[in-house]
N, C-alpha and C positions, 0 to 999 in steps of 0.2 A: 867092194865093190859095185856096181851098177847095180839101183836098183829097179828092179824090176816092177813093171806097171802090171799089177793081176784086174785085169779084165772083170772080174767076179766079185772084186772087193766095192764094198759101194761108197760114195763120197762123204766125206765128212759134213755132218752138218752146221751151216753155217749162224754164230750166233744173231741171232736178231737186235739190233739196234735201237738204241728208242730216238723217237723222230724230235730232231730239232726243235728247240721251243719249249720241249714240253717236258717236265722235272720227272721221275718216275717217284710214284707217292711209297715209300718204301715202309713208312708208318700201318699198320694195320688199322682199321675205324676200330672205336670200342663196339663192344655187344650193346646192344639197345636191353632194357633191365626188361626181364618178365612181368607183363601186369599182373598187381599184388589179382590174387585170388578170391580172396577174402574181400568182402563188399564192408562200409567202415556202419557199425552201427547205428542207431536211433541217439541221442546226448539221451543221457539220464536226468531224467527231471526233478530237481527239485522240491523234495517234501514241503508242503506247506506251511507243517509245522516251523521247518529248519529256515525256510525263509522269516517267519513271524520273528522266529527268535533273532536272525540277523540285523532285522529293521530296528528292534525293540532294543539291543545293544550298540545302535548308533546312534540312536538317537539318546539314548542314557548317554552316552558320549559327547555326543554333540550337545546335549541339554548344560550339562552339567559345565563345559569351555563357557557355554553363550554364557550363562549367570555368574561366571566367576569375571568375565569379561565384564560384562553389564556392571557387577558391583563396582569393580576394581576401578570404571570412568564415571560412575555417578557422581562421585564427589565432583572431580574434573570438570564435568558440564556444569553442575550449581554453581560452581565458583565463576566458569567464565558468563552464563546468566547474571549473576548478582551484579557481577564487574563491568557486564554491558547496561543493566537497568538504571546502575549508579549512577553510569556515565552520563545514559543517555536523558536524567530525570532530570528539568532544570532548575534549582533550587529557589523556593521560594522566597521572595524579598519581604521581611517584614513592614507592615504599612505603620505608616506615621500618621497616629489620632486626629492630629491638627490639618494634616490636607485632607484628611478623608472629612472632617467637617466640614473645611473651607468649600469643598468642592460637592458635597452636599448643598449648602446653602448658595454658592452659585447657578448649582442646576435649578432650583427652587426660583431664584430671580429670574435665570432665562427665561427659565418654563413658563411663567406669570408674564412678563412681556410680551413672550409668542402669543399667549392666549390672545392678551388684549389687544395686539398687532391682529392677531386674524379679526375680531371683531371689529375691528376700525375698518378691519378691507370688506366685510360682509356690508358692513353700514355704508360706506363709501361706492359701493358697487351699486345699492340700491340707490340711491341718489346718483347717480351716474344715469340709470336707467331712465328716470321720471325728468332729469335735464335734456337728454335726448327726445321725449315724450312734447315737451314745451319748444323744442327747437333751440334753444340759447346757448348761442356756441358760446360764451364768455364760459357759464357755467359749466359747462362739458370741459372744455380743456384745463380749468381750474381742478374739478375734481378727477380729469383721468393723471394731470401732472402728483395730486395727492395719491392717487390708486399706484401708481408707477413706484414711486417713494416708499410707501407701505410694505411693496411687494416686495423690491430690494434687503428693504429694513427685518421682513418677514425670513428671506432665504440666509442672511448674514445670523439671524437670533438662530436658526433652523444648523446652523453649521456649527454655531460655539457650542449650540446643545448637544449636538452630537461626539463636539471634542471634552466635553464634562463626560459625557458616561462612557466615555470611551477609557476616560482617569477613572471613573467608578468602577468600568468593567474590569480592568487592570489589579485595582484592589481588592474587586471580588475574587479574583484568579489566585492571589495571594492569602488571602485572608476570609472566606468565605461568610466565616461563624461572625465576623467584628462590622462587618460589611452590614448582613443581614440586622444584627443588632441595632447598629445604630441606625440604618434608613425605618425600622418597627419604631424605634422610639420618637424620633424624628415623626414621623406620621404620624404616630398617637397625637405626638404635643402640639401639630398643624391641626387638626382634626377637635382638638378641647379648645382649641383657638378658634375655632369657626371659620376657620380657614380649607375649607373642603377643596378650593377650586386647586390651590397649593396641594394638598393631602395627595388627591387625584393625581397630577401630573407626579408627584414623586411614589405613586405607585403604579404608576405607567412607566417610568424609569427603572423601578427594581425588577419589574416584568420583562422588560429589553432585555436587560444585561444578563438576567440569567436564561434567554432564551434564545442565542447568537449562534445559529449553524454554522457547523466547522468549515463550512465547505465557501464562507464568505465574509470577506473583511468586514471585522464589528464597525468599523465607521460608516460604511457604505449600510450598513442593516441598518444605521439608527437613523442616520439620516430618511431613509423609506418610511421607516417606522413611523416618525415624526409626520412625517407628510402625509401618513394613511390614516393614523388618529387621532392628531391634533388638527 
């Protein structure tokens, strides 16, 4: 039968189509959690007695461990120090008594010559002054030649004395007791023989080798001492 349109029948509703380019959100958004109604309370305070007990316990634990560590390390450290000290300390060379005696005699001889040469330079210097007053060119030239020769001789004696003092200094570093004993005996002998000048020279040499500063080369120090004191 033909379908008769009923004018009183409402038209069917059209389904709304989604807009192109947009996807329909089919998943429901999770609900936001409700804020807690309870407020966090203040942090509990540690009792002073409890804190002290904890600190004491920690100190005791650490102290025992530290003490055990030190005890275990001490023998090793002492061994290392002993080994380093042994390696860094040079062995002393035994002093040959004959060489020591020869150096002492050589110093006495050189110091005596140095003293005599110094006196000759002083006397010739006075003679040069007198010759310059008289105006004698021959005398002046002759004295100047002698003075120049004596001054060179004095420098040579000084250097040889410094070499001998350096040798005595080495002996003294190897065996100070023996060197001091030999020097003292020799000084006593010289004084008993009325050789006070030689004794004084040896006393000065003994004092010099015992007063070398660590920041200065011994030989240079000896040269300066001879120039200043003799």
